[in-house]
N, C-alpha and C positions, 0 to 999 in steps of 0.2 A: 834467411828463408821467409817468404811472405806467407803468413798463416791463413789469410783470408783475402778476398777481393776488397779493394778500396771502395769507398762510397761512390766515387765517380765511375768505377768499373761496374758496380752493382747497378747504377742508373743506366749505363750503356747496355747491360744485359737485359734489363727490364724493357728497354726501348725496342729491342728486336724480338723479344719473346711474345708469343700470343698473350693478350691480356685486354683488359678494359681501359680504353683511353678516351678521355673527354677533353675537348678544347673549349674553354670559355673565353669569348672575346668581348671586350668592353666596347659599348657603343660610343658614338661621338656626340651624344646629347640629342634629345628630342626637341619638340616645339617649345616645351616649357623649360628646357635646359636639363631635363632629367636624363641621366645616363641609363642606358639599357645594356643588357648582356645577352649574347646569343650563345647557345651551346650546340656543338656538333661533335661527331665521333669520327676521327680520321680513319681511313681505310688502311693506311700505312704510315708509319713514321720511320725515317731513315737518318741516322746520324751522319753528318758530313765532316770532312777533315777540318773545316773552319771552326768547328764547335757549334755550328748552327744545326737545325733539324729540318729536313724536308718532310712536309706533311701532304699526304694525298687526301684531299677533302671532297666529300660528296657535294654535288651541285654543279652549276654552270659558271662560266667566267663572269657573266653578268651579275650573278648572285654574290660573287666575291669581289666585285669591283666597288669602289666607293671613294674615289678621290685619290690624291697623291700621298696622303698621310698614311703612316703605318699604324694600324690599331694595336693596342696592347692586349695581352691575354695571358691565360694560365693553362698549361697543358698538364692534366693529371693522369698519371699512369699507375694502374693498380695491378700488382703482380699477385695472382692467386696461386694457391697450392694445388698440386695435382692429386695429392692424397689427403684424405681426412677432411671432415667438416668442422672440426674444432679450430678456432682461430684461422679461418680459411684464407685470410689476406697475409701474404708474406711481407710485402712492402708497398708503400705508396710514395710516388715521386711527384713533386710539383716543379714545373719549369715555367717561370714567368719571363715574359719578354715581348718583343715586337714582331708582328707578322708582316713579312714582306710579300706583296703581291707581285707575281712574275708575268712577264709578257708571254703570249702563246709560244713564241720561238724559244724563249728561255726555259719554259716548262718542258718543251720537247727535248732540249739538250740535257736538262737535268734528269728526265725520265730515262734517257739512254744511259747516262752515267750510273743511275741506280740499278737498272736492269743488268748491267755488266757484272755486278757483284751480288745482286739480290733480285732475281727475277720475281715478279709479282703480277698476278693476273689483273689486279686492279689498275695497273698502269695502262692497260688496253682501253680503259674508259676515259683516258685523258682527252679532253676536247669535246667530250660528249656529256657524260654525267659525273665527271670528276675534274678537279683542278689541283695543280701543285703549287704550294706556297712554302715559304721558308720562315721558320721561327728562330729569331735571334735571342737566345736566353740572356737575361740580365741577372737572374738569380736561380738557384737550384736548391731544393730541399729534399732530403731522403728521410723517411720514417719507416723503421722496421722494429724487430724485437729488441734491438740494442738501444733504441732511442731515436732521437731526431738529430740529423747532422746537416749543417749548411755546407754546400759544396761550391767552390769558386767555379763559375762557368768556364774559366780558362782551363781548368783541369779536364773538362770534357773534351777539349781539343786533342789531348794526347791519350786519354783513356780509351780502352777498347772493351768490347763485350767479351765475356768469358768464352773460350772456344767451344765449350760444351753446353752452352745455355739453350740451344735449340734442341738438343737431344736429351736434355736433363729429365723431362717428364717421362720419356720412355725408359730411361735408365732406372729412375726411382720406382716406377711401376713394376718393371721386370725384377728388380731386386726384392721387392716385397712379395711378389707372387711366386718367384722361382728360386730365391736364394735365402731361405730362412736360416740356413747354416751360417751364412756370412753375417746376417743381422745378429744372430746369437753370439757370434764371435765378437762383433763390435760391442754388443751389450755387456760382455764380460770386461770390457775396458772402462765401463762407467764407474763413477765413484760408488762406494759401497752402499750409500744411502739411496741410490737411484736404481740399483739392481733389483730384478724381480718384477719390474713394471713393464707394461707394453711399450715396445720400441718400434718406431716407424722412421723410414728415411725421409728427411725433410728437404734437403738440398745437397747438391754435389757440384763441385767445380774443380778447376785445375789446381787448387790449393788444399782442398780437404773435403770432408763430408760432415753434414750436420744431421743429427738425430733428434727426433721429438719423443720425449719420454712422458707417457701419461701416468701421473701419480695419483694414487688413491690414498687420501689422507684421512685422519680420524674424523674430521668435521667438514671436509670439503674435498674437492678434486681439482687438479690443475695439470699443467704441462710445464716441462722444462726442456729447453732447446740446448743441445750439447754439441759443441763444435770440436771435431777431431781433425787436426791438420795432418797432411802427408809429410813425409820427411824431406820431400822436395817437390817443386812444381812439375806437373805432368803436362804433356803437350799433345798426346793423341789417345784414342780410345784404348789401345792396348796398354799403354802406360797407366791409364786411369784404372783399368781393371786390376792390374798388378798392384797398384798402390792401395786399392780398397782391400784386396785379399791380404796384403801384408799387414794392414791395420787389424784385420780380423784375427790373424794368427799371432800378432805381436805378443810376446810373453811379458813385456815390460809396460808399465803405465805410460800413457801418452799424455802430453800437455793438452788439457781440454779447457774449454770455456763454456760455462753453463749459464743460461739466462732464463729466468722464470717470467 
């Protein structure tokens, strides 16, 4: 049984979730040989089966042309929490690699491919105020509450986003606002030293749910993130609801992982 998404799967989920994304491109050297860096925010990033990443960038084709070489750059993806202002960033991903500029015809073909599985209104700006390019990652790094992990870009070729990542925010908000009984049931599964503190849902996926416990200590306050895995991987919203309710009613201790 897989207790949590892999780092590669977490990166894939962050890529398709709404969030703050910034692309930093290295310049090719100025008049005095000084390198420059340009920053832009992609309108859309879409993982491809090749392990590359399609980026819809603001601007015109002329602005993104610059010779035959492929510039290097770093894409930073910040995944923010939907609930709570304490430690609002859930994870940060850095993908470094080469940016391939595409011909207008290749951009149109890629736009059609993306739209078939992920329609996006920004694709309508292609050829006017937006261009499609492809980032070929050479390195990937994920930083979250568990630490920093280097991910082999080859793993991104086979990893997939969690099936619930786009509905996660709505699920967590609904759980906190309308299902205090379920949160109370989950809180009873916490280690004794964490019980009695405020509990909020932090993350949910096909493998389990993570709670954020706000601790009030004698000389300080802090939070502990507690991971509660399901007894099996779930595949649709109905199974997900049943799995959460089963955890809340479970009379036996569950295997949990707590991270401060």
